[in-house]
C-alpha positions in Angstrom: 0.0 0.0 0.0 3.0 2.4 0.5 5.7 3.5 -2.0 9.1 1.9 -2.1 8.5 -0.8 0.4 7.1 -4.4 0.5 6.5 -4.6 4.2 3.2 -5.3 5.6 0.8 -2.6 6.6 -1.0 -2.5 10.0 -3.7 -0.2 11.0 -4.2 0.2 14.8 -7.4 1.4 16.3 -6.6 2.6 19.8 -9.1 4.3 22.2 -9.7 4.7 25.9 -13.5 5.0 25.2 -14.4 1.5 24.2 -17.8 0.1 24.0 -18.7 -2.2 26.9 -18.6 -5.3 24.6 -15.0 -4.5 23.6 -13.5 -3.7 27.0 -10.6 -5.9 27.7 -10.6 -7.4 24.3 -8.6 -7.0 21.1 -10.1 -7.6 17.6 -7.8 -8.7 14.8 -8.8 -8.3 11.1 -6.9 -10.1 8.4 -7.4 -7.9 5.2 -4.3 -9.1 3.4 -6.4 -10.6 0.6 -8.6 -7.5 0.3 -7.0 -5.4 -2.4 -7.3 -4.2 -6.0 -4.5 -4.1 -8.5 -3.2 -0.6 -9.4 -1.8 2.4 -7.8 -5.2 4.0 -6.8 -8.9 3.8 -7.5 -8.6 6.4 -10.3 -5.3 5.0 -11.7 -5.2 1.2 -12.5 -1.5 1.4 -13.4 1.2 0.5 -10.8 2.9 3.5 -9.3 6.5 2.3 -8.8 6.4 -0.3 -6.0 2.8 0.5 -5.1 0.8 -2.0 -7.1 -2.2 -2.4 -4.9 -4.9 -0.3 -3.4 -8.1 -0.4 -1.4 -11.3 0.7 -3.2 -14.0 2.6 -1.4 -16.3 -0.4 -1.3 -13.5 -2.6 0.2 -12.8 -0.1 2.9 -16.5 -0.1 3.7 -16.5 -3.9 4.0 -13.5 -3.9 6.3 -15.3 -1.2 8.5 -18.4 -3.4 8.6 -16.4 -6.5 9.7 -14.9 -4.3 12.5 -18.2 -3.1 13.6 -19.9 -6.5 13.7 -17.1 -8.0 15.6 -18.1 -11.5 14.9 -15.4 -14.3 14.6 -14.8 -15.6 11.0 -11.7 -16.6 9.0 -10.6 -13.0 8.7 -12.0 -11.5 12.1 -11.0 -12.9 15.5 -11.5 -11.3 18.9 -9.2 -12.1 21.9 -8.9 -11.1 25.5 -6.0 -8.8 26.3 -4.3 -11.5 28.3 -4.1 -13.8 25.2 -1.2 -11.7 24.0 0.6 -11.3 27.2 3.4 -13.3 28.8 5.6 -13.2 31.8 9.3 -13.3 31.0 10.8 -15.6 33.5 14.6 -15.8 34.2 15.7 -19.4 34.3 19.0 -20.0 36.1 21.4 -23.0 36.4 24.1 -23.5 39.0 27.7 -22.5 38.5 30.0 -25.6 38.6 33.8 -25.1 39.1 36.9 -27.4 39.1 39.9 -26.2 41.3 43.4 -26.9 40.3 46.7 -25.2 41.1 49.4 -25.1 38.5 52.8 -23.4 38.4 51.6 -21.0 35.7 48.5 -19.9 37.6 50.4 -19.7 40.8 52.9 -17.3 39.3 50.0 -15.3 37.8 48.3 -14.9 41.1 51.5 -14.0 43.1 52.4 -11.3 40.5 49.2 -9.6 41.6 49.4 -10.6 45.3 53.1 -11.2 46.2 52.3 -10.6 50.0 50.3 -13.8 50.0 53.3 -16.0 49.1 53.3 -17.9 52.3 49.6 -18.6 52.3 49.7 -19.8 48.7 52.6 -22.1 49.4 50.6 -23.6 52.4 47.5 -24.0 50.2 49.6 -25.7 47.5 51.1 -28.1 50.0 47.8 -29.0 51.7 45.5 -29.3 48.6 48.0 -30.6 46.1 48.0 -30.2 42.3 45.2 -32.7 41.4 41.9 -31.2 39.9 39.1 -31.1 42.4 35.4 -30.7 41.4 34.0 -29.5 44.6 34.8 -25.8 45.1 32.6 -25.6 48.2 34.8 -28.3 49.9 38.0 -26.8 48.6 37.2 -23.2 49.9 36.1 -24.6 53.2 39.5 -26.2 53.6 41.3 -23.1 52.5 39.3 -21.0 55.0 40.3 -23.4 57.8 43.9 -23.2 56.8 43.9 -19.4 56.6 42.2 -19.2 60.0 44.8 -21.5 61.6 47.5 -19.2 60.1 45.7 -16.1 61.4 45.6 -14.8 57.9 42.7 -12.7 56.6 42.3 -12.1 52.9 40.4 -9.2 51.4 37.3 -9.9 49.4 39.1 -8.8 46.2 41.9 -11.3 46.9 39.5 -14.2 47.5 37.7 -13.3 44.1 41.0 -13.2 42.3 42.2 -16.5 43.8 38.9 -18.2 42.6 39.1 -16.6 39.0 42.7 -17.8 38.7 42.6 -21.3 40.0 39.1 -22.5 38.8 37.5 -23.3 35.6 33.9 -24.1 34.7 33.3 -27.8 34.7 29.9 -29.3 33.9 30.9 -32.4 36.0 31.6 -30.2 39.0 29.6 -29.8 42.1 27.1 -26.7 42.1 28.7 -23.7 43.9 26.8 -22.6 47.0 25.7 -19.0 47.0 26.9 -18.3 50.4 23.6 -16.8 51.6 21.2 -18.0 54.1 19.1 -20.0 51.7 20.1 -23.3 50.0 20.3 -21.8 46.5 23.4 -22.1 44.3 25.4 -19.4 42.5 24.1 -19.0 39.1 26.1 -19.4 35.9 25.5 -16.4 33.7 26.5 -18.3 30.6 23.7 -20.8 31.2 21.1 -18.2 31.9 18.0 -18.6 29.8 14.5 -17.0 29.6 11.0 -18.5 29.3 8.0 -16.7 28.0 5.0 -18.0 30.0 1.5 -16.9 28.8 -0.4 -14.9 31.3 -3.1 -17.4 31.5 -0.8 -20.2 32.4 0.3 -21.0 35.9 4.1 -20.3 35.9 5.1 -23.0 38.4 3.2 -25.6 36.4 4.6 -24.4 33.1 8.1 -24.6 34.5 7.7 -28.2 35.8 6.1 -29.2 32.4 8.4 -27.3 29.9 11.7 -26.7 31.6 12.4 -29.1 34.4 12.4 -32.4 32.3 15.2 -30.9 30.1 17.3 -29.2 32.8 16.9 -30.8 36.2 19.1 -28.4 38.1 17.3 -25.2 36.9 15.4 -22.8 39.0 13.4 -19.6 38.4 14.6 -16.2 39.6 11.2 -14.6 40.1 12.5 -11.3 41.3 13.4 -10.6 37.7 10.0 -11.3 36.2 8.8 -8.9 33.5 5.5 -8.9 31.8 5.3 -8.1 28.0 2.8 -8.3 25.2 3.2 -9.5 21.6 0.7 -9.8 18.7 1.9 -12.6 16.4 -0.6 -12.0 13.6 0.4 -14.9 11.5 0.0 -17.3 14.3 -3.7 -16.5 14.6 -4.4 -16.4 10.9 -2.1 -19.3 9.7 -3.5 -21.4 6.9 -1.9 -24.8 6.4 -0.8 -25.5 2.8 -0.2 -29.3 2.3 2.9 -30.2 0.3 2.6 -31.4 -3.3 2.2 -35.1 -3.8 5.5 -37.0 -4.4 4.3 -37.9 -7.9 4.1 -34.3 -8.8 7.5 -33.4 -7.3 9.1 -36.3 -9.1 7.6 -35.2 -12.4 9.0 -31.7 -12.2 12.3 -32.4 -13.8 10.6 -33.9 -16.9 9.1 -30.4 -17.6 12.4 -28.6 -17.4 13.6 -26.8 -20.5 15.8 -28.8 -22.7 18.6 -26.3 -22.2 18.9 -27.3 -18.6 19.5 -30.8 -19.5 22.2 -29.6 -22.0 23.8 -27.6 -19.3 23.8 -30.6 -17.0 25.4 -32.7 -19.6 28.0 -30.0 -20.3 28.9 -30.0 -16.5 29.2 -33.7 -16.5 31.6 -33.6 -19.5 33.6 -30.8 -17.7 33.8 -32.9 -14.5 35.2 -35.8 -16.5 37.8 -33.5 -18.2 38.9 -31.9 -14.9 39.2 -35.2 -13.1 
């Protein structure tokens, strides 16, 4: 309907003075097949990319469909909540593997040389083998530091973990350190689930998410409500595929020049090989 574009056209009728029968509802009209060829009602020729227009009678018919508000193939009425969803944040636990190596040890001591004695004691106590339970590892380190009457700053603890641990899907979940029993989330595994407003969120989670990721949980404090009108979903018309006989017969109707080109390519392949 517009010049120099092939995108679809939407007309939105928005009002805060709805009739009683329309309150809390949204009516969708699919008028994609209602058009007349030509640039305008007076000019039947295309005007650039504008090759379609609505005649006065077609506009009147669309207005009547809107006014009647009856469901049909091209007119459907929904409740507002039908288009809404709650965007729920789905978290999974962080899993770490601890291992001290000479390279990582040197890198950490470059930043914190005053912790040399503590790091040496940790190295001697825990060894160099990989360990997949960071909670147990850090518990032993805290006991060791307490026995040495050594107190690390929070930044030093954070640096130690970042240097000597790597993510490992086989590792134990890392405890959050809070009062609850939750784990520390892995931001790389964070996902989002759009739950329809009319669905129970907990039931949806158990049905759609839990069977696939058993260790996941919802962070409900980050919930966001949004709306989306997927026009094609509500007016989708299934088109069955062509029968196999018809598909198989298609090459027989190809122009002879295509078969000539195919034979030429075959000869060319024989020459090059």
